C-alpha positions as CSV (number, residue, x, y, z in Angstrom):
1,M,-56.9,-31.7,-46.1
2,A,-57.0,-32.4,-42.3
3,D,-58.9,-30.2,-39.9
4,H,-56.3,-30.3,-37.2
5,A,-52.5,-30.2,-37.0
6,T,-50.6,-33.4,-36.4
7,P,-48.2,-33.0,-33.4
8,I,-44.5,-33.0,-34.3
9,K,-42.3,-35.4,-32.4
10,L,-38.9,-34.0,-31.8
11,N,-35.7,-36.0,-31.5
12,P,-34.9,-35.9,-27.7
13,A,-31.5,-34.4,-28.5
14,V,-33.1,-31.6,-30.5
15,A,-35.8,-31.0,-27.9
16,H,-33.0,-30.7,-25.2
17,A,-31.1,-28.2,-27.3
18,T,-34.3,-26.2,-27.8
19,E,-35.0,-26.1,-24.1
20,R,-31.5,-25.0,-23.4
21,S,-31.8,-22.0,-25.7
22,Y,-34.4,-20.6,-23.4
23,T,-32.4,-20.9,-20.2
24,M,-30.8,-17.9,-18.5
25,P,-27.8,-17.5,-16.2
26,R,-28.8,-17.9,-12.6
27,M,-27.5,-16.0,-9.6
28,L,-27.5,-17.6,-6.2
29,V,-26.6,-16.3,-2.7
30,T,-26.4,-19.0,-0.2
31,T,-25.2,-19.5,3.4
32,E,-22.0,-21.4,4.1
33,L,-22.1,-22.7,7.7
34,P,-18.8,-23.9,9.3
35,D,-20.5,-27.0,10.9
36,G,-21.5,-28.3,7.5
37,S,-25.2,-28.0,8.2
38,R,-27.6,-27.4,5.4
39,S,-27.1,-24.1,3.6
40,Q,-30.0,-21.7,2.9
41,V,-30.7,-20.1,-0.5
42,L,-31.3,-16.5,0.2
43,L,-31.5,-15.3,-3.4
44,D,-32.2,-17.4,-6.5
45,E,-32.7,-15.2,-9.6
46,R,-32.4,-15.7,-13.3
47,V,-30.9,-12.8,-15.1
48,A,-30.3,-12.2,-18.8
49,T,-27.6,-9.8,-19.9
50,S,-30.2,-7.8,-21.8
51,D,-31.9,-7.1,-18.4
52,L,-28.9,-5.1,-17.4
53,A,-29.5,-2.6,-20.3
54,S,-32.1,-1.0,-18.0
55,S,-30.4,1.1,-15.3
56,H,-33.5,0.7,-13.1
57,F,-33.4,-3.1,-13.3
58,A,-29.6,-3.1,-12.6
59,A,-30.1,-0.9,-9.5
60,Q,-32.9,-3.1,-8.3
61,L,-30.8,-6.2,-8.8
62,V,-27.9,-4.8,-6.9
63,E,-30.3,-3.9,-4.1
64,R,-31.7,-7.4,-3.9
65,I,-28.2,-8.9,-3.9
66,G,-27.2,-6.5,-1.1
67,W,-30.2,-7.6,1.0
68,A,-29.4,-11.3,0.4
69,L,-25.8,-10.8,1.3
70,A,-26.7,-9.0,4.6
71,D,-29.2,-11.8,5.4
72,A,-26.5,-14.5,4.7
73,E,-24.0,-12.7,6.9
74,S,-26.6,-12.6,9.7
75,V,-27.4,-16.3,9.4
76,E,-23.7,-17.2,9.3
77,A,-23.0,-15.1,12.4
78,R,-25.6,-17.0,14.5
79,P,-24.1,-19.6,16.8
80,T,-24.5,-23.1,15.4
81,R,-26.0,-26.0,17.3
82,A,-22.7,-27.8,17.4
83,A,-21.0,-24.7,18.9
84,T,-23.8,-24.2,21.5
85,A,-23.7,-27.9,22.5
86,M,-20.1,-27.7,23.7
């Protein structure tokens, strides 16, 4: 009998399906600037539906989303370079 385990090689399609089973939905809050300049990601969070079973977690998530939305509005309200160059 061997002293060590032989690594198992997975079929790439099976490996990809396995990786996918561990992914979670992702929430993003980004800016959208009218001049088409690069947007900023202000919140990038992975959340599972099971996380929402906790009222504490849900309240904290809503608070983080609120902060990110306020930050996005602030960024979007700033004059853009194109507008100030006119």
